[in-house]
SEMITI-472432 format. One record per residue (C-alpha): residue in three letters; x negated, y negated, z. Coordinates in steps of 0.25 Angstrom, whole numbers, plus 5000, padded with zeros to 4 digits. Each point is the difference from the previous one (the first is absolute). Layout:
<nodes>
ALAXYZ;...
</nodes>
This chain:
<nodes>
MET510048445022;ARG498750054999;GLU499850124992;LYS499050115006;THR498850024992;LYS500050144995;THR498750085002;PRO499650074985;ARG500250145002;ALA498450034995;ALA499649925012;LEU500750105008;LEU499350134993;ARG498850065006;PRO499050104993;ALA499850145004;VAL499350134999;PHE500550114996;LEU499350135003;ASP500050134996;ARG500050115010;ASP499250124996;GLY498549994996;THR500249845004;VAL500349995015;ILE500050125003;GLU499250134995;ASP500650084990;ARG500350145002;GLY501050044990;VAL501450015003;LEU500249945014;GLY501150065008;GLU499350015014;PRO499849885008;SER499050065008;ASP499250004985;VAL499949855002;ALA498649964998;PHE499849844998;TYR498749964993;PRO499049935010;ASP500149874996;ALA501550004997;VAL500549955013;ASP499149884999;ALA500249974987;LEU501549985002;ARG499949945012;ARG499249884993;LEU500949994987;GLN501150005009;GLU499649855003;ARG500249954987;PHE501050104994;LEU501350085001;LEU499750165000;PHE500750114993;LEU499950144998;VAL500350054985;THR499850164999;ASN500350094989;GLN500550135007;PRO500250114988;GLY499950115008;VAL501649985004;ALA500550014987;ARG499150134998;GLY500750065014;VAL498450005008;ILE500549895010;THR501349955003;SER500449845002;SER500050025015;ASP498650065000;VAL499749874992;ASP500749935011;ARG499250065010;VAL498749974994;ASN500249864997;ALA500649985014;ARG498750065006;VAL499149904991;LEU500949885005;SER499950055014;HIS498650005000;LEU499949864994;VAL500949945009;GLU499250065010;HIS498949914994;GLY500749875000;ILE500550024985;THR501349984995;VAL500450064986;ILE501249924995;ALA500750114991;VAL499550164996;TYR500650034984;VAL500050144997;CYS500250054986;PRO500450165003;HIS500050024985;GLU499150074990;ARG499449924988;SER500750084989;ASP501449965009;GLY500049874992;CYS500449915013;ARG499849865002;CYS499450005014;ILE498750094996;LYS498749914998;PRO499649924991;ASN501449964999;PRO499949875007;TYR501550055006;PHE499550005016;LEU499449874996;HIS501249934996;LYS500750055012;ALA499049955010;ALA500249854993;GLU501450025001;GLU500250055013;TYR498849935009;GLY499849874991;VAL498650054993;ASP499149914992;LEU499750114989;GLN498949924993;HIS499149975012;SER500250145004;PHE499050134999;THR500250154999;ILE498950105005;GLY500050154997;ASP499350114993;HIS500750024989;PRO500049934985;HIS501449975002;ASP499949935013;VAL499249914991;GLU500950014990;PHE501149965010;ALA499449875004;ARG499949954986;ALA501550024997;VAL500349895007;GLY498749915000;ALA499550045011;ARG498750075003;GLY499450125001;VAL498950065009;TYR499550154996;VAL499350065013;ARG499150134996;THR500650085012;GLY501150115000;HIS500150024984;GLY499349884997;SER498750044994;LYS500650124992;HIS501049904994;LEU499049904999;PRO499850034985;ASP501349954996;VAL500049875009;PRO500349894989;PRO498549914998;GLY500049875008;GLU500750065010;ILE499549985015;VAL499450135006;VAL499650015015;SER499450115008;GLY501250015009;ILE501149925008;GLY498949915007;GLU499249974989;ALA501649974995;MET500249895010;ASP498849944999;TRP500249964985;ILE501549965001;LEU499549905012;ARG498949954991;ASN500649984989;MET501749995003;GLU499649844998;ASP499550014989;LEU501050084993;GLY501149905005;
</nodes>
């Protein structure tokens, strides 16, 4: 009797791009509770369409306005639904949206830069974290990647220019999501 050859788990893993929402994919307009206030960066749709050819896409967003009582979890869900529906209309699939509704002082395990959602995606969707990327406008988005051996790409949109002095030396800094996509697609093989 012949044994089936098992495919190594590592061969089944897929790389992903974990995207911050506000200030990266859509404009950061403060605490966002109304879907009608969603405004995409002009190059976001094209960048995500091109990235999804090679990567699974995830949104990971810290929403401390929920903990502060400024917005509700339902508000966040409605805004996320608007973001996702717009992307679907343009042929883009986001595999999952992860939301941390806590303030940093709450000490939760899901707030970026804690890698909780990265590990969750790896477990639930077979993500190869070593060959994955994060894109965001806060130094925590870069630290988020570093925590699991992924690569962070820092964008100067949103709060990016404001926090630029806090980005550790040697990190990839680009103008926005379009340039982040270009850098990832140019460098992905070199980082493997």
